[in-house]
C-alpha positions as CSV (number, residue, x, y, z in Angstrom):
1,X,8.9,-1.4,36.8
2,X,9.1,-3.0,33.4
3,X,12.3,-4.7,32.1
4,X,13.9,-3.5,28.9
5,X,13.7,-6.3,26.4
6,X,16.3,-4.9,24.0
7,X,17.6,-1.8,22.2
8,X,17.6,-1.1,18.6
9,X,20.8,0.6,17.6
10,X,20.9,3.2,14.8
11,X,23.4,2.0,12.2
12,X,26.3,4.3,11.2
13,X,25.8,6.2,8.0
14,X,29.2,4.9,6.7
15,X,27.8,1.4,6.7
16,X,25.5,2.5,3.8
17,X,28.1,4.3,1.7
18,X,28.6,2.8,-1.8
19,X,25.5,0.7,-1.5
20,X,22.1,1.0,-3.0
21,X,19.4,2.4,-0.8
22,X,15.6,2.3,-1.1
23,X,13.7,5.2,0.6
24,X,10.0,4.6,0.8
25,X,7.6,7.6,1.2
26,X,3.9,6.9,1.8
27,X,1.6,8.7,-0.6
28,X,-0.8,10.9,1.3
29,X,-3.6,12.4,-0.7
30,X,-5.4,15.7,-0.2
31,X,-8.4,17.2,-2.0
32,X,-9.8,20.7,-2.4
33,X,-12.9,19.6,-0.4
34,X,-10.9,18.2,2.5
35,X,-11.3,19.9,5.9
36,X,-8.8,22.7,6.6
37,X,-7.1,20.7,9.5
38,X,-6.5,17.7,7.2
39,X,-5.1,20.0,4.4
40,X,-2.7,21.6,6.9
41,X,-1.5,18.2,8.1
42,X,-0.9,17.1,4.5
43,X,1.0,20.2,3.8
44,X,3.1,19.7,6.9
45,X,3.6,16.0,6.0
46,X,5.0,16.8,2.5
47,X,7.1,19.6,3.9
48,X,8.7,17.2,6.3
49,X,9.1,14.5,3.6
50,X,11.1,17.0,1.5
51,X,13.2,18.0,4.5
52,X,14.0,14.5,5.5
53,X,14.9,13.4,2.0
54,X,17.3,16.4,1.7
55,X,18.9,15.4,5.0
56,X,19.2,11.8,4.0
57,X,20.7,12.8,0.6
58,X,23.2,15.0,2.3
59,X,24.4,12.1,4.5
60,X,23.9,9.1,2.2
61,X,24.4,10.5,-1.2
62,X,22.1,11.9,-3.9
63,X,18.8,10.3,-4.9
64,X,19.4,8.8,-8.4
65,X,16.0,7.2,-9.3
66,X,12.5,8.0,-8.3
67,X,9.7,5.3,-8.6
68,X,6.2,6.5,-8.0
69,X,3.0,4.5,-8.0
70,X,0.5,5.3,-10.9
71,X,3.3,6.7,-13.1
72,X,3.9,4.9,-16.4
73,X,6.0,7.6,-18.1
74,X,9.6,8.7,-17.5
75,X,11.1,12.2,-17.0
76,X,9.0,15.2,-17.8
77,X,6.0,13.2,-19.1
78,X,6.0,11.3,-15.8
79,X,6.1,14.5,-13.8
80,X,3.2,15.8,-15.7
81,X,1.2,12.6,-14.9
82,X,2.3,12.9,-11.3
83,X,0.9,16.4,-11.0
84,X,-2.5,14.9,-11.7
85,X,-2.0,12.2,-9.0
86,X,-0.6,14.4,-6.3
87,X,0.7,18.0,-6.6
88,X,2.5,17.7,-3.3
89,X,4.3,14.5,-4.3
90,X,5.1,16.0,-7.7
91,X,6.7,19.0,-6.0
92,X,9.0,16.7,-4.0
93,X,9.8,14.6,-7.1
94,X,10.5,17.8,-9.2
95,X,13.0,19.0,-6.6
96,X,14.8,15.7,-6.6
97,X,14.8,15.7,-10.5
98,X,16.2,19.2,-10.4
99,X,19.0,17.8,-8.2
100,X,19.8,15.1,-10.8
101,X,17.4,12.2,-10.0
102,X,15.5,10.5,-12.8
103,X,11.8,9.8,-12.6
104,X,11.3,6.2,-13.8
105,X,8.2,4.5,-15.1
106,X,6.9,2.1,-12.4
107,X,3.6,1.0,-13.8
108,X,2.4,-0.4,-17.1
109,X,-0.1,2.0,-18.6
110,X,-2.8,-0.7,-19.3
111,X,-2.5,-2.1,-15.8
112,X,-2.6,1.3,-14.1
113,X,-5.7,2.2,-16.2
114,X,-7.4,-1.0,-15.2
115,X,-6.7,-0.5,-11.6
116,X,-8.0,3.1,-11.7
117,X,-11.2,1.9,-13.1
118,X,-11.9,0.0,-9.9
């Protein structure tokens, strides 16, 4: 029988109160031509992302800022850009913005355009 090497304890929520937190969400893309099974998995992924973010916000406090790759505009203009990148991700960001979060510019337009040309 194998020996336990250690145990990772889950920190108490109170240890994070009043402190900044960074929540990272991996960007998963889908496409109209993707197989049905993949599309369903993507939809389930984004649904679970929204659910987990809501749970974390309820316990840790509201999300105040959103930073998203490939977005060089703030606010509504950034959300419009985000819709072109990922409608699912834009939906999650829109709900967070409706709850008071601010979408911030993360990229510089010229650098993002150069990267997309690759």
